[in-house]
N, C-alpha and C positions, 0 to 999 in steps of 0.2 A: 902309087909305087913306093915300096919301102926304101927308106934312106938310111944309110949307115952313118952312125955317129961314133967317132974314134973312141971316145971315152965310155960310151954307154952300150953300143951295140946297134942292132937293127930296130928302126921305128916303123912299125907296120901301120898301114892305113886301116880305117874301119871296115872297109870292104874287104880287105885281105884277111882280116881277123874273122869276119862273118862267114866268108867262103869256106874257111878251114875249120870252123868249130864242128861241124858235123863229122867230117872225116876224122878229126881228133877224137871225138867221142866214140866213133866205131873202133879206132885203133886202141884206146884204152879199154874198151869193152872186150876186145879180142884178147889183150894181154891179160886182163883179169880172168877171163874164161880159161885160158891156157894155164894160168897160175893155179886155179882151182882144180883143174883136171890133173895137173902135176901133183898136187898135194894128195888128191884121191888115189892116184896111181902109185905114189910112194907108200901110202897107207895100206891099200889093199892088194897091190901088185908089186912087193918089193923087188922083184926080179927085173923090173922095168924101170926102176926109180932112177937110176943113174942116167939111162938113155932119155927119159923124160925131163930130167933136170938139165941135161945138156942142151935139149931142144929149147927149153924155156930160157935158159942163159943166153942163147944165141938171139932170141926174139927180144929179150929185155935189153941187150946190148944195142941192138939195132934200133930200138925205140926209146932209149933212155932220154935223150935230149928232147924228143918230140912229146913223150908221155909227161914230162915235168913242165910242160908249157901251159900257161893259162891265157888263153885267147879271148876270154870274156873281156867287156869293156871295163871291168873292175880289176882286171889283171894288170901286170906290169906293162909299162908303156914300151920298153926296150927289150929285145930277145936276142940271145946268141946267135939264132939261125934266121937266115933270111927266108922269105916265103918260098923261094926257089929251093932252098936246102930242105925246108921242111917237106915240100912236095916230094922231093927225091927220096927222103926217108920213108914216107908213106907208100911210095911206089915200090919201095923194096920189100914191102910186107910179104908179097907172094914168095919171094926168094928166102925170106927169113922163116917162113912157115914150113919149108920143105922138109927139115928134120922131123918136125911134129907130124907132119903129114905121112912121112915114111913110117914112123912108129905106128901111127894109128891105122895104117893101111896094111901093117904086117900080119900075116895069118896067125902067127903065134900071140901077138898082142890081142887081137880080135877074138881069139878062142879063150884066152885068159879072162878078158872082160866079160864074155858071155858066161863063162863058168861062174865067175864072181857074182855077177847079177843074179844068176840062178840061186846061188847060195843066200844072198841077201834077201831075195824075194821069199825063199823058203823060211828064213828066220823070221821075216816081217809077218808071215802068216801065224807063227807060233806066238808072237809077242801078245796079241790081244787076249788069248786064253790064258797066258801067265799073269797078265795083269789082273784079270777077273779073279783067278784064283787068289792072288795076294789081297785084293781087296775084300774077298770072302773071309779070309784068314784074319784080316785086320779089322773087320766089321765089329766082332765082339769086344776087341780091345778098345776100339774108338768109342763104342757104347758106354763101357765102364768109365773112360776118361770123361766123357760128356756128362756122366751122371755125378761126377766129382770123386769118383774112387779111383785116384791115380795110383795107389798102392796095389789095388787089384789089377789094375791095367798093366802095370809093369810086372806084376807076378805072372799074369797070363802070358804076356809077351816073352817072358823069360822061359816059360814052360814050353812055348811053341818054338823056342829057339831063334826068336827074331831080335834078342838083344845079345 
């Protein structure tokens, strides 16, 4: 059982640390995943950026104390939270996730994500052909440079509009 030291905080037992390492890892992974999705939402769907950031902020605020903890045996001996407070914070995750889940489940967001994914896949189908064309165009320039004719390579690149 964790004991409270007035000067330092809560001292957790080894068992308490070990029992909570996996849930802590899952909470951090969830937070990281939502941060990445919020970043991508802001980048690709700016009309939903504010709502996504608000949902992320709520999750971050709810998990701030927990996410910053190091429960490994190399971590700090004393913690601000007791194991019971830690458990309460983790048990609040479903409630903290509700704003994000509402956003993700909204028909407007889902339709915008589907449309953006279609656009990205269409772009990704074009990229290999563009890369191949660029390599064909650069081949003659690189052959000149490899043979030691840097002036000729630069002239050819300038003629092709690559410089």
